[in-house]
C-alpha positions as CSV (number, residue, x, y, z in Angstrom):
1,M,-3.4,15.5,-0.4
2,F,-5.8,13.7,-2.8
3,T,-2.9,13.1,-5.3
4,K,-0.6,11.6,-2.7
5,T,-3.6,9.2,-1.3
6,F,-4.3,8.4,-4.8
7,T,-0.7,7.4,-5.8
8,I,-0.6,5.2,-2.6
9,E,-3.6,3.4,-3.4
10,R,-2.7,2.9,-6.4
11,H,0.7,1.4,-5.7
12,I,-1.2,-1.1,-3.0
13,E,-3.3,-2.2,-5.9
14,E,-0.3,-2.9,-8.1
15,L,1.0,-4.9,-4.9
16,R,-1.6,-6.8,-4.6
17,A,-1.8,-7.9,-8.1
18,E,2.0,-8.8,-8.3
19,L,1.2,-10.8,-5.1
20,R,-1.4,-12.9,-6.7
21,T,0.8,-13.7,-9.5
22,T,4.0,-14.4,-8.1
23,T,5.2,-18.1,-7.4
24,D,8.4,-17.1,-5.6
25,P,7.9,-17.5,-1.7
26,K,10.7,-15.0,-0.8
27,E,9.2,-12.5,-3.6
28,A,5.6,-12.9,-2.1
29,R,7.3,-12.1,1.3
30,D,9.3,-9.1,0.1
31,I,5.7,-7.9,-1.8
32,Q,3.8,-8.8,1.4
33,A,6.2,-6.5,3.6
34,E,5.9,-3.7,1.2
35,L,2.1,-4.1,0.8
36,A,2.0,-4.0,4.7
37,A,4.0,-0.7,4.6
38,M,2.1,1.0,2.2
39,M,-1.2,0.0,3.9
40,Q,0.0,1.8,7.3
41,L,1.1,4.5,5.3
42,A,-2.3,5.1,3.6
43,D,-3.9,4.6,7.2
44,D,-1.6,7.0,8.4
45,L,-2.6,9.5,5.8
46,D,-6.2,8.9,6.5
47,R,-6.0,9.8,10.0
48,E,-3.8,12.9,9.5
49,S,-6.5,14.1,7.0
50,E,-9.3,13.4,9.7
51,A,-7.4,15.1,12.4
52,M,-6.9,18.2,10.1
53,L,-11.0,18.5,10.0
Protein backbone atom coordinates (compact mmCIF):
# COMPACT_ATOMS: atom_id res chain seq x y z
CA MET A 1 0.00 0.00 0.00
CA PHE A 2 2.83 2.43 0.84
CA THR A 3 4.38 2.14 -2.63
CA LYS A 4 1.06 2.77 -4.37
CA THR A 5 0.28 5.76 -2.15
CA PHE A 6 3.80 7.15 -2.56
CA THR A 7 3.56 6.82 -6.36
CA ILE A 8 0.21 8.63 -6.41
CA GLU A 9 1.54 11.41 -4.17
CA ARG A 10 4.55 11.82 -6.42
CA HIS A 11 2.31 11.99 -9.49
CA ILE A 12 0.22 14.66 -7.74
CA GLU A 13 3.35 16.74 -7.08
CA GLU A 14 4.44 16.39 -10.71
CA LEU A 15 1.01 17.51 -11.92
CA ARG A 16 1.13 20.52 -9.61
CA ALA A 17 4.53 21.45 -11.01
CA GLU A 18 3.24 21.12 -14.58
CA LEU A 19 0.22 23.25 -13.71
CA ARG A 20 2.44 26.02 -12.32
CA THR A 21 4.48 26.19 -15.52
CA THR A 22 1.87 25.79 -18.24
CA THR A 23 0.68 28.82 -20.17
CA ASP A 24 -1.85 27.00 -22.35
CA PRO A 25 -5.38 27.26 -20.89
CA LYS A 26 -6.54 23.96 -22.42
CA GLU A 27 -3.49 22.14 -21.10
CA ALA A 28 -4.09 23.71 -17.67
CA ARG A 29 -7.68 22.42 -17.66
CA ASP A 30 -6.50 18.94 -18.65
CA ILE A 31 -3.88 18.94 -15.91
CA GLN A 32 -6.42 20.21 -13.36
CA ALA A 33 -8.79 17.38 -14.27
CA GLU A 34 -6.07 14.77 -13.94
CA LEU A 35 -4.90 16.34 -10.68
CA ALA A 36 -8.42 16.23 -9.25
CA ALA A 37 -8.75 12.57 -10.20
CA MET A 38 -5.40 11.69 -8.59
CA MET A 39 -6.27 13.59 -5.43
CA GLN A 40 -9.60 11.74 -5.21
CA LEU A 41 -7.79 8.44 -5.67
CA ALA A 42 -5.35 9.33 -2.89
CA ASP A 43 -8.26 10.22 -0.59
CA ASP A 44 -10.01 6.96 -1.41
CA LEU A 45 -6.87 4.98 -0.63
CA ASP A 46 -6.45 6.84 2.67
CA ARG A 47 -10.01 6.01 3.68
CA GLU A 48 -9.53 2.39 2.63
CA SER A 49 -6.35 2.16 4.73
CA GLU A 50 -8.08 3.67 7.75
CA ALA A 51 -10.99 1.25 7.41
CA MET A 52 -8.59 -1.69 7.50
CA LEU A 53 -7.17 -0.60 10.89
